[in-house]
C-alpha positions in Angstrom: 31.9 -12.2 -43.3 29.7 -12.7 -40.2 29.8 -10.2 -37.4 29.8 -11.6 -33.9 29.3 -8.3 -32.1 25.8 -9.3 -31.1 27.3 -12.1 -28.9 28.0 -10.2 -25.7 28.6 -13.2 -23.5 31.6 -15.4 -23.9 32.0 -18.4 -21.6 34.0 -16.5 -18.9 31.6 -13.6 -18.7 28.7 -16.1 -18.5 30.3 -17.7 -15.4 30.8 -14.3 -13.8 27.2 -13.4 -14.5 26.0 -16.6 -12.9 28.2 -16.0 -9.8 26.8 -12.5 -9.6 23.3 -13.8 -10.0 23.9 -16.3 -7.2 25.4 -13.6 -5.0 22.5 -11.3 -5.6 20.0 -13.9 -4.6 22.1 -14.9 -1.6 21.9 -11.3 -0.4 18.2 -11.2 -1.0 17.7 -14.3 1.0 19.8 -12.8 3.9 17.7 -9.7 3.8 14.5 -11.6 3.8 15.7 -13.7 6.8 16.7 -10.5 8.6 13.3 -9.0 7.9 11.6 -12.1 9.2 13.6 -12.1 12.4 12.8 -8.4 12.9 9.1 -9.1 12.4 9.2 -12.0 14.8 10.9 -9.8 17.4 8.3 -7.1 16.9 5.5 -9.6 17.5 7.1 -10.9 20.6 7.7 -7.3 21.9 4.0 -6.4 21.2 2.8 -9.5 22.9 5.0 -8.8 25.9 3.7 -5.2 26.1 0.1 -6.4 26.0 0.8 -8.9 28.8 2.4 -6.2 30.9 -0.5 -3.8 30.3 -2.8 -6.3 32.2 -0.4 -7.1 35.0 -0.7 -5.3 38.4 1.8 -2.6 39.3 3.4 -4.7 42.1 4.3 -7.4 39.5 6.4 -4.9 37.5 8.1 -3.6 40.7 8.9 -7.1 41.8 10.2 -8.0 38.3 12.3 -4.8 38.2 13.9 -5.8 41.5 14.8 -9.2 40.1 16.3 -7.7 36.9 18.2 -4.9 38.6 21.4 -6.9 39.5 21.7 -8.1 35.9 21.3 -4.7 34.3 24.3 -3.4 32.4 
């Protein structure tokens, strides 16, 4: 008599494993996209900070006056 105990996957568990596999990679993709957005935002913020460092003080005061009515 042959023992089938070494076969751990039947068809239904294989489908579940495939779905889990797809779900895991979907989550990884979302995390990677989120990290890319964060990195892009950081680069933009750094670029903006560098631009502001070279601007004269009156520019920042004028810009603050423009932004003030829209502040939350």
